C-alpha positions as MATLAB code, in Angstrom:
seq = 'MAARNESFPWTSHYGHYKFFETKMAGHGQVVSLTPLGDGVYELVRTKGDTLRVFICECYAFGVAEFMETADKLGKVDAVIINSMWCGFTPDAKRFCRDQKVGLFRIVEFMSALHRDDYWFFLTDEEDAYFRKLGWL';
ca = [
       7.463   -8.355   11.920;
       7.406   -4.096   12.362;
      10.905   -2.097   11.637;
      10.900   -0.100   14.836;
       7.270   -0.309   16.437;
       6.581   -3.846   17.378;
       3.032   -2.764   18.119;
       0.392   -2.495   15.467;
       0.037   -0.113   13.165;
       3.595   -0.412   12.757;
       3.910    3.549   12.225;
       6.720    5.148   10.511;
      10.399    4.844   11.724;
      10.582    8.350   11.622;
       7.518    9.614   12.936;
       6.057   11.148   10.205;
       5.006   10.163    6.393;
       6.257   13.459    4.723;
       7.738   11.570    1.808;
       4.334    9.737    1.025;
       2.637   13.280    1.547;
       4.687   15.236   -0.906;
       4.716   12.487   -3.341;
       0.685   12.546   -3.229;
       0.405   16.489   -3.221;
       2.393   16.344   -6.089;
       0.719   13.677   -8.621;
      -1.871   14.700  -11.480;
      -4.486   11.256  -10.232;
      -4.419   13.097   -6.308;
      -7.434   15.921   -5.807;
      -6.998   16.032   -1.674;
      -4.796   13.533    0.885;
      -6.628   13.764    4.459;
      -4.524   11.868    6.955;
      -6.946   10.223    9.251;
      -4.149    9.066   12.056;
      -2.038    6.186   12.489;
      -1.045    5.813    8.953;
      -4.156    5.748    7.595;
      -5.314    8.190    4.992;
      -8.127    9.199    2.881;
      -7.097    9.976   -0.847;
      -9.518   11.344   -3.518;
      -8.442   10.626   -7.376;
      -9.819   13.056  -10.320;
     -11.266    9.885  -11.149;
     -14.018   10.674   -8.482;
     -13.060    7.874   -6.157;
     -11.837    7.662   -2.953;
      -9.409    5.551   -1.371;
      -8.514    4.866    2.153;
      -4.485    3.926    2.294;
      -2.679    2.188    5.067;
       1.632    3.069    4.961;
       3.000    0.676    6.590;
       6.529   -0.074    8.097;
       7.000   -3.753    8.389;
      10.085   -5.427    7.796;
       8.226   -8.415    5.925;
       4.399   -7.526    4.973;
       3.138  -10.914    4.740;
      -0.843  -12.371    3.884;
      -0.976  -12.339    8.503;
       0.383   -8.612    8.787;
      -2.430   -7.859    5.575;
      -5.330   -9.963    8.026;
      -4.380   -8.008   11.303;
      -4.422   -4.665    9.319;
      -8.006   -5.642    7.476;
      -8.867   -6.575   11.634;
      -7.390   -3.570   13.024;
      -8.115   -1.275   10.608;
     -11.214   -2.008    8.535;
     -11.554   -1.828    5.140;
      -8.568   -0.277    3.274;
      -8.157   -0.251   -0.520;
      -4.168    0.150   -0.985;
      -1.363   -0.723    1.862;
       1.876    1.183    1.027;
       5.151   -0.093    2.139;
       7.083    3.050    3.831;
      10.647    2.527    3.473;
      13.310    0.497    1.369;
      14.600   -1.757    3.934;
      10.994   -3.462    3.904;
       8.837   -4.944    1.772;
       6.085   -7.444    1.061;
       5.711  -11.093    0.240;
       4.664  -12.436   -3.298;
       2.167  -14.301   -1.576;
       0.481  -11.232    0.422;
       0.603   -9.312   -3.421;
      -1.623  -11.805   -4.584;
      -4.248  -12.072   -1.731;
      -4.540   -8.195   -1.620;
      -5.249   -7.907   -5.408;
      -7.988  -11.076   -4.720;
      -9.439   -8.606   -2.418;
      -8.814   -5.910   -4.521;
      -6.477   -4.023   -2.355;
      -3.494   -2.863   -3.903;
      -0.192   -4.017   -1.777;
       2.753   -1.221   -3.241;
       5.918    0.345   -2.537;
       5.432    3.587   -3.090;
       6.697    4.295   -6.727;
       4.467    1.467   -7.667;
       1.266    3.020   -5.895;
       2.478    6.694   -7.579;
       1.808    4.427  -11.183;
      -1.053    2.024  -10.205;
      -2.922    5.521   -9.504;
      -3.477    6.260  -13.239;
      -5.444    2.781  -13.423;
      -9.145    2.039  -12.720;
      -7.970   -1.200  -11.322;
      -5.196   -0.064   -9.035;
      -4.863   -3.140   -7.584;
      -4.115   -4.752  -10.316;
      -0.783   -3.404  -10.894;
       2.564   -5.262  -11.023;
       6.037   -4.149  -11.573;
       7.757   -6.094  -14.635;
       9.547   -8.239  -11.710;
       6.183   -9.707  -10.480;
       4.246   -9.868  -13.516;
       7.197  -12.276  -14.748;
       7.218  -14.532  -11.610;
       3.378  -14.302  -11.262;
       3.186  -15.740  -14.628;
       6.655  -18.633  -13.956;
       3.986  -19.738  -10.780;
       0.934  -19.660  -12.860;
      -1.016  -17.227  -11.498;
      -1.744  -15.060  -14.054;
];
């Protein structure tokens, strides 16, 4: 469910992604960030790889929203939830991990960028929850 825009790609409430762009510009693992439109970015890391990142503002990003994203945008390497009032389901996080796609809030993405297997990054709370359910 979109936060403001009910039609895909659930664009930013503010009409821009300046916070994300600023955070990535100051991140030590990011060489360049190129906007491709509709909240999609090409991010080049110091490791030499290039990630296709989708910035999403969706109240509750679940598996169905990920599948719609992949259907509309093609392959993405990471989905970033762009606002504090929006989130994602544990099932979506698990599904994306299985697809080697990261699903994060911006602060989590900043930590995950330090890893080769960024899509596996979990917060301590997510780790505990996944273990409780037997997913790890």
